[in-house]
N, C-alpha and C positions, 0 to 999 in steps of 0.2 A: 483603430481597433487592433492594430498589430501589437502594440505595447502591452495591453492588458493580458493577452495570451501568454507572452513570454514571462511577464511578471507573475502571473498566476502559477506558472510552472516553477519559477524560482521560489515562490512562497511555499508551494507544496514540497519542494526539495528540502527546505528548512535545515534541520539539524543534520540530516544525512550528508549534507555538503560541507559540514563544519570540520570534519576530520578526514584524513587520508584513509582509504580502505586498507584493512589488514589482509584482505584476500587479494593475492597477486594475479588472479585470473584475468584474461583479456576482458571478460564481461564486467568485472569490477573496475578495471582501469577505464573502460569505456564510460561507465556510470560516473566515475569521479571526474572524467574529462567533461562530460555533459554538465555536471554541477558547476564546473569552472565556466562553461559557456553561459549557463543561466545567470551566474553572478555578473558576468560581463554584460549580458543583456539588461540586467537590472540597472546597470550603470550607463546604459545606452551606448555601449561600445559594440556597435553592431558588427563591424568587421572582425573584431577579436572573438565575439561570440560565435559568429558563423564559422570561423576557422576551428574553434574548439569543437563545435558540433560535428564538423567534417572529420576531425581527428577521432572523435568518439565513434563515428560511423565506421572508420577504418579498423578500429579495435573490436567492434562489437560482433557478436554472432549474426549470421545472415538474417535471422528472424527479427532482430532488433535494429539492425543498421538503417533500415528504411526510415524509421521514426527519427533518427538523428539527422539523416539527410533532409527530411522535411523541415526539421527545426533550423537547419543551416539555410535552407531556401528562404524560410520566413525571416531569418535575421538579415540575409543579404538584401531581401526586399525592403526591410525596414531601413537599411542603409542606402537604398537607392541603386543598388547594383543589380539590375535585372539580368544581365548576362550570366553572372555567377549564380544568381537565384535560379535561373532556368536549368543550369547544369545540375545543381543540387536536387531540384525538384524532379528532374528527369530520372535521376538515380533512384529517388524515393518511390516514384510511381512504377518504374520498370521492375522493381524488385518483386512486386505482386504480393507483398506480405502485409500491407496496410489494409485496414478495414474500418467500417463504421465512421465515427467522427474523425479519426485520424486521417482516413482516406479522403473524406470530404474536405477537410481543411487543406490538405496538400493539393487537391484539385482546384480549390478556390484560389490558392496562391499561384498555381500554374496559370489559371485564367487571368490573373492580374498581370502576369508577365506577358502573356499573349496580347492583352489589351495595350500594354506599353509598346509592343512590337507592331501594333495595328493589325494583328491577325484576329479580327472580330469574329469570324466564323469559328475558328479554333477555340476562342475564348467562350463562345456560346456553348460549344460541346462540353467544355470543362465545367462551366457553371451549371449546366443541366445536371451533370453528374454530381457536382458538389451539393446542389439542392436536394438530391435524392439521399445523399449520405450524411449531410449536416443540415437538416431542414430547420433546426432551431437557431441557426446562426443568422442574426439580422444582417451581418455584412454580406452574406451570400445573396440574400434577397435584394439588398441595396444595390450591389454591383450588377445583379441580373437586371434590375429595373433600369439602371443607368445605361447598360449595354443595349437593352431593348429600345430605349429612347434614341440612342445614337444610331441604331439600325432602322429607325422609323417604324418600329412595331409598338404603337401606342397602347393597344389593348393589353399586350404582355407587360409593358412598362407599368400601366395602372394597376394591374393585378399584383405584380411583384412588389411594388412600393407599398401596397396595402398590407402585404405580409410583413414587410420591414417595419411599418408603423405599428403593427400589432405587437411586435417584439421589442421595439426600441423607439417609441414615440418621443422620448426625452433626449434623443441624439440629434444634434443640430445638423449633421450631415444627412440624416434621413429626412428631416424636415426640408432641408434645402433642395434635395432631389424631388421630394413630393411637390414642391413649388415649381421646379423646372418642368416636371411632367404636366402639371396642371396648366402652366403657361403654354406649353406646346399644344395642349388640347383645347386652348382657347378659353379656359376657365380662369378668368381674372380674379374672381373672388377667392377661389381655392388657392391660387398662386400667392395672393396677398397674405392669406391666413397662414400658409405654411412658411413662407419666407419670414413673416413677422415672428412666428414661433422660433425659427432657427436663430434669428437675431436676439431674441430674448434669452434663449438657452445659452448661447455662447457668443456674446457680442464682440469679443476680441479675438476669437478663434477664426481660422480661415473660412469655415462654413458660415459663421455669423457675418463676417465681413462681405462675403460673396452675396449673402442674402440681402444685406443692406444695399449693395450696389444694384441688385436686381430690383428691389423695391423702388429705388430712386427713379426708375423709368416711368413710374406713375406720378412723379412730382415730389415735392418736399415731403419728408417723412415726419409726421407729427411727433412731438416729444413724448406723447402718451404711449406711442408704440414700443418704446424701449423700456417702459416701466413694468 
C-alpha cells in the first residue's frame, strides 16, 4: 500500500512537474524538487526519491517542510531503510505542523518503523494516534490488528481486522491477516475462508503464497479452491 500513495501524489502533480518553475523563490524550488522526487518514486527509485524529498524539506518554508519530511520517510520505508525513515519521520512529527490525514499517515509510517525495531509498545501508541487521524486508511487498521495479534490482544485484533475488511476486503493482505487472527482464535472455518480468499485474490503475491502455506496445514488444497 506504500506505492499507491506515492503514485497518487505523482499523478496529482501531473503537468505541474513537467516544466521548471519560473518563480525562483525557495518555496517554488522546493515544489520542483518534490516533483522530481515523485517522478523517482513512480519509477520505484526509492532512495533517489527520499533524497529529493529531503532536499525539498530543506528548501521549504517551515509550515511545508514537515510534509516533505513525511514523504521522505515513506520513501525510505518503501526502500527498506528503516533507520533513515525514522530520522525523516521524526523531523516530520517534531515540526508540529502536520494535521489530519497527513499527520495520521506520518504516525502510521512511524509505527511501522517501531515495529521493525521491535518497539511494540511505541508502535501501539503511534497506531492509536494514526487511527484517530486517518480512520479511513485500511492499512492503519490492518497493522493495528496485526500488532494486537502479536501482543496477544485478540479482542482488539478481531475488532480492528473487521474495520480493515470493511474498507479493503479485496486486499489479499487483509484477508491473510483475517485468517491469521481467526486461526489464533481457534476459528478453523473462518481461517480457511479468509486464507482461501487471499489466495484467490493474489495467488502469486506474497500474501497469497503465505495464505496457501497456511491452508496446507489442513491437508491438500482442492483445485476448486484456486478457481
